[in-house]
N, C-alpha and C positions, 0 to 999 in steps of 0.2 A: 161657831165658836165650839173647839172641841177640847177636851180635859185629856191629857193623859198622868195616869198614876203608876209610877216606877216602885214598886215593892222591894226595897234592896234589902243587903244584909247590914248595912251600916248607917242607911238611912232611907227616907222615903221622900220621893221628889214627884211635882206636882208639876205641869206645862199645859198651858193655855197656847192653842195656836188656832188662828183663823184662817179661812177658805183662800188666802192669799200666800198660805206659806209662812207667816207671819208668825214667829214667837213673841205671843204677848204681856207673856206673865210666866213667872217658876217661882215654886217655892218648896222649901225644904225642911226636914225635922229628922233630928239624928235618933240613931238605933244602937242598942248595945246588944252584944252577943254574951249569952252565959256559957260557962265551960266548969259544970259541977265536978266533971271529973277530967281525966287525960283523955284525950281524941273526942270527947263529947263536946257538940256545940248545937245549944238550944236558945229559941227565944219565944216570949210570950205574945201568942196573937192580940191581946189586949193591948200590948203595946203598941203593934202597929197600926190597931185602930185610932188609940192616942196620938199616935203620929199624924196618921191622916186627917183628924181633928184639927189639929194644931196646924198642917200646912194649909187648910183648907182656910182656916180663920184668918192666916197670914195672905192667902191669895187673896181673898174677899175684902181685905182694907186696900192692897196693894193695886188691885184693878178691878174695882167695882162695876162698872160698865160692862168691860168686857165677860164678868164672871156672869151676870146675868143673862149672856146673849149662850152661854151653852148650850148645846143641842146634844148632846153625845159622850157619853166617857168611857176610855179605853185602859187596860190594864195591862201591864206588865209586871213580871219579878221574880224575884230568886225561884229556882226549880227545884224539885225534888223534895222539898222540907214535907215532912209529914204532919197534917193537923186531925188529931183525932176527933170524933164527935159522939157523943152520946145520944140516947132517944130522943131528950128534948133540944137538939142543935147544941148543947154545950158542950165547950173545949174541956176534955178529959186532963190533959197535960202538957208542960209545955211543947212547942212542934221543935222537932229533931229538925236540924238543918242540913244540907246540902253537901255541908263540908265537915260533918260528924262522920267520925271514923269507927264506930263499935260493934258495928255489923258485920266485920271480915268473917266470922265463921258462916253465918249466915247467909253471906253470898255463895259459897261453896255447897250449902245446902242447898238452896235453891236451884242451884245448875245440876246439882246431882238428882234432885226430885223430877226436874222436868229438863232431859237431856236436849229438847230441840227449843231450848230458851233461847238461845243465842237468835235460832231464825226465824222464831218467833217476834223477838222484840228488837232485833238487829244491834244488839250491843252486850257486852259483859255485864255481869253481875257485880255489881260496884256498891261500897259501904255509903256512896253519897246518893243511889239512887233510893226510892220511895219504899218499894218492896221489900229489900233485906231490914227495911227498920221494921216493918210491921211484924217480922219474923223474931226480930228480937225483944220485941212488946210480948211477942205471943207466948215468949221462952222467959224472960225474965220479969214481965207484969202481966200474970195470967188473969189476974182479978180484975184490972182495968180492960185487956184486952176483949175481955167476955161483955165489957159494955161499951164495946165501938159497934156505932151502926152506921157510921159514914166516914169515907178520909178524904181530906181537899189537900190541896197543893194552896201555898202561902195566898198567892194572887186571889185564888178562887175562894178561898174564907172571906176574904174581903168583898168580892162579887157576891158571896151570900149576903154580907152584911148590908150591900148597897141595895140588892134587888128580891131578896127573899128567895133566891132561885140557888139549888145548888148545879153549877155548871163547870165544866172543864172546856178547854179546845185542843186541839192537834199536839200544838208544839210543846205544850206543855205536858201534857198525858205523854207524850212520848218518853220522859224521862223518870217516869214510876218503873219499869220492867214490867208493866199489866197491859200496857197498848201493845197491839197486833200491828204493828206501824205500819207495813204494805196496807194493810186492810183500813186503816185508820178506824179501828175500833176494838173494845174494850176484848182482853183473851180469858175466855172462862177458863181457860187450862192455867195461866198463870195465877189468874186470881186465887181458884182452888188452891194453887200449891201452897199460897199463906194463910189459908184460912177463910179466907173471905168469896163472897160472889159478887154478880152485876150489881146487887141491890145495894152494896157497899160505895159504889163508885157514883160521881156526879154526872149528869148528862152531859153529850160529846156533841161540839160543833165546830165549826171552822173560825178562825181567830177574827174573821172579819164579819163574822153574822152577829147579831144581837143577842144576848142573852136575856133580856127584859131591860123593864125599866124602872128607874130609879123608885123606889120606896115612897110613897107620899109625904109619910113622916120628916124622911130626909130631905125631901124637895121643898117642903117648906119651911125647916129648919135652915137651910143652906139658901133660902132666897133661890130656889132654881123653879124653872118650868114642872109641870107633873107630868112632862112628854120627854123625858130626856133620856134616851137610851143608852144601855151600856153595853160594849162590845166584848165579845170571848177574847179578845187581845191575846196574847204571848206570853211564851216564857222570855227572860229577861234578853236571852240573843237573838232568837227569833225575831222580839219586838225590836231591837237595835235594828236587823237587817231590813225590816220595814223602814225603820227610819232613816236609815242610811241610803235607801234605794236598792236593795240589794235583793232584788225579788226574782231574777231570772239565771237561768243556768249559766256558772262560769262567773258571777259576781260573788263576791264575801268581804269580809273584814277581819281585821285583828282588833281585839278588844283587850284594854288593859285596866280592868278594874279590879274588883277585890278578886276574883279570880283571871286570869290570862285563857285566849278564846283564840282560836284560827277558825274561821265559819266561811263553808262554801255552798251556793246553792245550787242543787240538781234538780233536773227535770224528771229524773226517776229516783224510784228507792235501791239505796245503793250501800249494803253493810258491808264494815270490814272490824268485825268484833273482835278477833284474834288480837290487832292492834293497839285494843282500847281507844280506838276512834270512833265515837257517837254518830248513830244514823237516827235522825230523826223526821219528823213530819215539820213543814216550816208552817208559819201563822196564816198562809193564804191555801185556798183550795188547789190540790193535786201538783202540789211541790214540795221535795223534801230537801234537807241539807246533810252534810257533813261536817261534822266538829270536833277539833282536837283541844282539849282542856287540862289545862294546869290550875290547880287549886290556891296558889298563893304567885300573885302578880304586883298589882299598885300595893296590893297589903304588905307585901314584903319590903317596898320601899319606905312605907308609914313604918313599919317596923326599925328599919336600918335607923331610920330619920330619930325616932325615939330613942334607939339604943345610945346613938353618938353623941345626943344632947344637941343638936342641930335645931336652929331656930323654927324653920319649914322645910317641908319637901320642895318647894319652888326653890330658896335658898341653896340647900343640899345640890338639886338637881345643876344648879348654876355652877356649884363647886367642882364637879362633876366633868361639865363643859370646858371648865380649865385645864384638866388634865391631858399633859402631851400624849401621843402615841406611843411613847418610849416606858411612858408612867402607868399606862393602860396594859402594856404587852407583861408589866412587872407586879400588876395587883393578884390579890388572891382569886381563887376560882370558888365560886359559891353554887351551891346544890341549894336550890329554891325551893324543897320540902317542908318547910314551915307547918302544913297541915298534912302530909301524907301525898301522894299525888296520884292522878288519873293519867292520862295519856303521856309517854306508851307504857307505864309499868304497871299500871292499878295497885299501885302498894299504899294501904293509908299508915302503915309505920314507917314508911320512908320520912327521912327527917332531915332539915337544913344543917347546911355544913360549909364551914371556909375552911378551905386549904392551901396552903402554902403563906400563910400568916408571918411576917417577918416585923420585927420591931420600927422600921421605917414606914410602916403603913398606919394611915389615918384615916379620919371619916370620910375624906373623897375616896378613900383606894377602896375602903369597903361598901360606900355607895356604889360605884362605879361596877364591883363585882356582882351588887345585889341586881342591878339592871340587867347586865350582863347573863347572868344565870336566869333571868326569867327569858332574856332572848334566846338563849342555848335551850329553854324548856319549851318555847313554841317553835324554835328550829325542830326538836326532836318530834312535835306533832307533826311539821310540816312532812317530816320524812315518813312519819306512819302514815299521813294521807296519802303518800305517792306509793304506798306499799313497801316502803323501806328503801327506795330509790336514794342512790347517792346526790348531793347538792349539786346543782346544774350549773353550769357557767352562763347560761342564759337566762335574763332576768324573766320573772313570770310576769302575769298579766295586775294592772295595779289594783290595789285592795284600800279600802278604807280602814282609815284608825281611829279608834274611839275608844270612850272610857276615861276615867279621872287620869290615867298616867300619860294619855293622850296630849295633856299640856305641856308635856316636858318635850324641848326639840332635841337635845342631845338623845333622848331615849327614843324619839323616832328615829333620827338617823341612823342610832344603832340596829335598829329592828328593820329597817328599808335593806342596811349592808346585809345582815345575817340572812333575813328569808331571800334574798336578793331579787326584790321586787320592789316598784314605786308604792309608796304609801302616802294616799291623799287624807289629810287631816279634814274632815270637812266641818263647816261653820255650827256650831252647838255638837261635837262631837260629845263632850263629857255627858250630854242630855240624851244620848241615841235612843236609849230604851223607852224613855216617857215620850220621847216625839215620836217614835214607832206606836206606842200605845195610841196617842192623839190619832196618828193616822188610822189606825185601825177603827177607833170610833168615827173618823170620816167615812171609811165605807162601809159602816154600818148603819150610817145614816143615808147611804143612796149613793157615795162618792164612786168613782171609777179607779181601777188601777193605775192607767194612764194618766188621770187627773191629777191623784193621790201622791204615788209612790215613785214620785220623780228624785234624781239623785239631787243631794247638796251640793251647793259649791262646797271648793276647797278654799281652805284661809291658807294653806300650806302644802305643798308636796315634799315628800323626802326622795329623793334617788338614790339607787345604790351606790355606795361609794367603793372603788376598786380596792383602794388602799388598806381601807377599814375593813374590809372582807377578809383580806389575806391575815392580818391580824386575828381578826375571830375565829375563823377557820381552824387556826393552830391552835388556839385556846379551847375550841369545840372539840377536839380530838380529846384532850386532857379530861375536857368534862366529860365526855361519852366512857373515859375509862374507869371515873368516880364511882360511878353509881354500882356496877357490876362489882366492883372491890370494897366497898363498904355495904351493901344489900344485908350481908348476915350479920352486922354489928348494930343496925338499927334497932 
């Protein structure tokens, strides 16, 4: 039995997987984000631990026999967050999260200090990454910065609590701007530019390797064996890829989570930082991946659900499904930049906008516009990954569709038509990261990739619809014109 722990932004999810690929139990605990100032986004690591304890208690009650058989634990989590620790391992301040936009000036300073940073890291310096956050702390909280003895990513802080070992793995470390991604090792040059050195960093391993055993006190308190291994795990997107079986070159997925992601596996390291495309190591050895990321996806639909006073996201999605093509063509255009944007704009100050609002528009029109705006943002990412190529008339290879937004049929169909590729919604797609974490635990316990990383069966396949694509492409042209027109007004 293998336990996957996924530390998300809005909640922590546990998933119990047996060696016949059956999900035996799941458990969840909610989390909140603090925004003490505009563009800031923080969480308390102690809240992560409390959420984990809550979910563990729930799972022990719901599946006691399966729980006692856990052999290994895998970790997945939100990337880029900065957890800073003092000399005694104490947390010095709330973690600064991936969607925090305060460090724009520090990004420019970092690239000026290290002109080769894009070649070393394979990525633009963006406020979401970890390194600029530490530069911001050095400038704005110097007394605290002087106390820092270690910097960990969110899931790796949980790993420290589980094993007593400060460890990270390649996929999550790729999102710090401190990793030489091609060489899969910390870059002393990038660390020095932030006033740090390798002693501030955790030990690196592959996501399928063991970071250590569960601490004896935890094993006893949780009713588990004292030989439970804890895997390196993966950043949330790399773990999701392992969860859906996207482990070979050409495979990939679209994620509608808090953020939106287009993820493609590669057999070699391929960077395209000038287009704000991420080039990261995969959670498995000798593999990399490219990733286009937008900062607001399913979270934007949750926002419009609350904004319109709708009963639930599912109910509002059904209302959107009832709109006729002519109504969709007259809906407002939505720029989905509620938390700034990464690919392709790399602009933390970009803002969400409805353009073309009329008195006849209602909740369904706004909700459709939000879904469509996220679709267009992912189409922007697709174009960036294709080095700016124009949309092709030939459908691309099938991709998996994962994340909480994957539950919506109308959104899945829209994305298949907009991206012009079949999208297969795997069974259990909403928990792909936790499933991937459990699979990485299985690998750390001696499982083979052939045995463990199998594709998930699809519960539904969305095929591109030519008529819908015609409407979308016409509106996409308007969408593309709006960002440059509004950029200086944000």
